[in-house]
Phi, psi and omega in degrees: 000128178272132181247125179290154180300327181294330184274348185287127177261309180237135180223131171247119187244106178051047182282128179233153178219128174227139177265337183242006181065016177239301181257146181261131174276322173239126192247059176089071182267126178237131172199145174241122186246131177276156176303129177089358179286152174247105183251129178250134173261115189237138177172168178291169178301138179080010184275348177111355186292317180291328177298320176299317180298318180293327175291322176298319181287339183093006179279341173233143178279157177270126179290315173203163185096180186226135169251125182227146174241125183052041175082359182248126180298137175246014182308319184255010180278131180298148182308316184289348179261000184275349181055049181243133175267148181227141175235126183251165178295324184267017175073317179056036176275151176283114186293336182272359179251148173290171177303313181298321180291324175298318180288330181287334187304306180295338178281319182293322180290344176262007173081020179286142181293156181301320181296316179292324177300314183300316180294318181293320179297316178299319180298315185280332173295321177293322181299321180262014174060044176231040185311320188259018186251006185300330183274351184278160176261156181308323180295347180261008183248157173282170179301317180294322178293319178297322180291328176293321178295316179300321179293317178298319180295325179290332184265338197295331179267013176053062181289163177286337187206143175241128178254134180233120183252101182045050189294340184249009186297334184268000185264154176286170189303312183295315181292323178299314180295323178296317180289329173302315178296317182298315180296317179297319179299314181292323178297316180293324183287317187260338176071025179284160179270134185234134164245118193239129179252131176204163170248005183267110184296318181297320178299314180297316182295324186277340188249338196267152165279317174219154180233131173257114182269119182262148166205124178053044175080002183239136174281117181283323180197141175231114188197167174299155184308313183297322179293317178300317184287315185276329184226063177296147184274342178210174185293329179297311180297319179301321181282322186283325180270108179076203182246145183214152168256144175236126178247122181280146179194189181230130181286119176277319179192162176238125182226122176057037179081007179240143181255130172267119190240129170270132185255157179299137181095354178103154179098165180231148173228163180236136182218161172297138182271123177286159177299136179091353178288134182248141175296140181073013177257169176285152179209166168233133181260124180263137178218124178293142180303326181281351179269353179270145177235149179257126179296138001275147179213154178270356181285145174295150177205156178245329184245152176213140179217141180273144181209158180257129181291135181245310185201159179230122183245122178278123182248346181121270182282344174216171180236136177261125176252130178255126178237159175242130178278170185297336179273003178095350180284157184259147177223139185247139176238132176255125183235136176302144180278082177221190185293342181277352181296120186284162176250136178226152170255152182305130180094351178296149177270141177227161177241120182260136187229151179196167179274151175303316184294347179259015178221147181228134177262121180252152173302145183239118184265008178106346178235145176288154182303136178253115181246014183277341181074000000 
């Protein structure tokens, strides 16, 4: 998506960060963010995403490049002058202050009158559905309630931008999903701009307008969730976003943007050709587990490969089938838990089928994608 200069609210232009003046932690980050966008920085530990957030907040200096809001550089602007709200994983609430006093703090340092503070606090407590909790202390709240207070405190002074650093990392799964909904609801209602850091792919996919996937200080791809999932630009993004199978092979030829691939053990498959794929080179073909079908099936298909059944894992709403290909590699199929779910015995042969459009052939450098960071 092309963004006009007039629509740009926040811009990072070739931003780099080095702590020792030798190696770069962030290696030239570019992004243009519109007012009200929800942008997630996603990647493994040590990939550079939190460093970008700290530079935005002003807690870390920029080695080179420019960060600007509404066309004005904030590189040399002190953190307290940036008008940015922050939400942390550990809540960062003042334990000796009540909820109301925690919310009053950013208002009082900005010189708001007591009467206006009281009205604003009541408004934001209602917004996060904690109307009757103003008198309580953080130690008297649950994790989810504390995170709501932290979120209200970040929003209450109406900042130009809100930064969130793994804000839900300390919560259990059910509470985490509830807070994902709460943050999304408040974002849609108030329209504030968010830069959100997480290593949780599902969280990023469910909440973001766009996601920037980091690896080793470099943004691999920045795109809307569906585009990242369905059309990753390289094998790292394909592996890091969601779950994927990789089948190794050799490119026989490329025709009309599609690669004809011979696979180990014999046979050919056809996949969409990723950028940079060369004819007669090695490749890995990615196929999502839910895009695979087990013969017999009524689904259309272009490709078929034989595999040996290994195991069947019941997950509840779906079933995971594990197969082994002739080269010894494993492939996973996800099937809805309904009457069509097939039965296999260990060692049975199966035929796995899929569409060309549901597979992508990436260049293969000899190592499988590493997403551990």
